[in-house]
N, C-alpha and C positions, 0 to 999 in steps of 0.2 A: 596265683603270687601267693608264696608263702614269705615269713621273716624268720632270719635265721639268727639270731643275735642282732649285729649291727649292720646285716646282707640280708639281704632280699632275692628269692631266687623264681626267676621269670623264666617258663619252659626249658626248666633243667639246668639254664645257666645261673650262675650266683655272682652279684658282684654289690658294692659298695653305691645303694643309689644314687648318687650324686656325681662324684668323683671317676668310682671304678667303671660305672657304666659310658661314662663319656670316652673316657679314653679307651671302650674296648671299641664302641663307638667308630673313632677316630683312626685306630689300628685296622679295622675293615675298610673304610674309606681308602687308604693306603696299602690295603693288602691287593696282590695279584689275583684273587677270586673278585674282585670289585672290579679292577680293570679287566678283567676276561668278559664281566656283563658289560661293562661299558662299551667295549668291543664289537661286541656280538649285538647291542641294541643300534650302537650306530655302523654296522654294515647293513643292518636288516633296512634301518631309517635312511641310509644312504640310497640304497637303491629305489624305496620309494622316491627322496627329492627329485635322485636324476631320473627315475621315469617322470614325473609331471613337469618337469622344466623340461625333458625334451618332449614331451608332446607339445608343451608352449612352442618349441620351434619349430616343430614339423605342424602346425596348425597355422601359426605365423606365415610360414612359407606357401602353404594352400589358400590363405587369405591373401596372397598380396598378388597371387593369379586371380584370385574371383572379378566378377567383372565390378562389384560392387568397393573393389577399394580403391581408396582416395591416397594423392600425392603425400609423401611424406611430409614432414613440416622443416625436418631437418636433411636435408638432403644430403649434408657431409660425408657421413657413413652410410651406407645403401644398406635399407632393411631388410634384405636378403643375407647380406653376410652376418648381421647381426644374429638372428636366425639360425644362419646356419654353424657357427660358432656356436651356440644352446645346444644343437647338437650334437657338436666336434666334440667339445667339452662332458658331455652327460652319456653319451652312447657306450664309451670304453668302462663307464664307471657303472655301469648295470653288468657288466661282466667281472669286474674285478672281484668286488665285493663275493661274489658268488662260490668265484673260484678261492679266495680268503676263509670263507665259510666251507669248505672240504679240504685244503690246504691249510689249518691253520700255524699264523703267525704269531711273533711276540704281540703281547694285549697292545703294549704303548707305539707298537709300528702301524697296526691297521686302524690305531685313533686316529694317528697322524696321517694316513694315506686318505681317509673318511675328511680329516679338517681341512686338508689341503684340497681337497675336491669343492669341499662349502665354500672355500674362500674366494677360489674361481669364479663360482656364482655369484657369490656376495658382489664382486667384482662385475663381473657380467650384467647382472641386476641393474646398474648404470647405463651403461651402454643400451638399454631397452629405451633409451629416450628416443631414439635414435628411429626407431621405428613408429612412433606417435604419428599418425596422419593425419589430415586436417579434418578437425571437427569433433576427434576424440581426447581422450583424458591422457595427460603426459605420463600418468605412474601406476596405470592401474596393473601393467606387466611386472610391474616394480616389486607392488604391493602384492601380487600373487609369487612373486620367486621369493620374496625376502618373509612372508608369513610361513611357508613347507620350509624354510630352512631355519627360522626360530624354533618351529612348535615342534618338529619330528625330534632331530638330534639331542643327544645331551650335549653339554659343554662344561669342562672345568671353569671357574671361575675366573673371569678374564679373557676366557677363550673366546664367549661367544659376542663379549662386548666388542672383540676385535670386530668380528663378522660386521656387526650392526656397523661398526664405525668406517670401514672398508668400502660399505655400498654408499653409505651416508656421505661421506668423501668424495666418491665417485661421482655421482649423480649431483652432489654439488660443483665439482670443478668441469662439469659438461654443463649446467647451467651457465655457470659464470664463462667458459670461454664463447659459446656459441649463442650470448647476449637472449638467452631464452627467458621471454617475458611471464613469470609464473603469479597468479591471483595470490594475493596474500593467506586467501583463506584457504588455498590449496596447497601453498609453501606451510602453513599452521598446519594442516591434516597430516603434512607428510612428517614431519618434526612428531606430532602425536603418536601419528603409527610407528617409528621408531624405538619408540619411550614404550610403547605398548609391544613391543618386538622385544625390549629387554627386559620386560616384566615377564613376558613369555618364557624367557630362557632362563628367569632366576625361578620362577615355579614350576617348570620342567626338571630344571638342577632336582628341587627340593624334593618334588615328588619322585624322582627315580629312585634317589638316595633313599628315603624311608619305606619304597616298595622293595627295595633291591634289601634291605637290610631286615625288614619284617620276614622274606622270603629264607635270608640267609639265617637268621633265629628260627624258623618254623621249620628248617632243614638239621639245625642242628639239635632241635628239641627231637625231630621223628628219627635222628641217630640216636640220641641218648636213650627212647623210648625203647628203642629195637632193641639195642644190646645189654637193657638192663631187661629185657623180657624173656631175654637167653634162648637157646636151642627150644624149636617145640619138637615136643615127643609126639 
């Protein structure tokens, strides 16, 4: 980094250290290049999330057919249907992102498609309460689902919070409607989990933006050096 009057040059890009740097950074976050980075990340992470949740659905159905399976504590909705919904909601999303990676669409459209599937899974996470067997924990599968939903994809401000709110509202409604007796410690731990999940979303957003920004700066610097070097003899 070297100073030029009241400006500084960083990797071949110069700006006033405070105001102009922030303006360039803000312009990058609003650019199509950054939107494409987000879309590419969320397509890949969407496949990972759907794969893991589909595995939960498959293994859940397998478990119900085991000789060691217990009776569901909430037989209002059969456990088989919940696990089947997990499979049906996620198997198509294993192939749609792969198709989109080969047939690129508008970045915002791809981001919205990924978000829609994640929203469906956030809602379904609450329904996993109906799969609880006697003697087991109410929230284990919900925690597994929401953990991968919170940690893997990138969310714009407010989008990640809406997914956490969807899951929390769904599980709260099911508990109230079915008059489920939840121990205070379990309820408190679940609340802490949602707080941690939201913190993970915020940290993931920050890390993704920073890494994407530094990669962009590095790419620009490499391009500047390539042009400055000129043709090789």
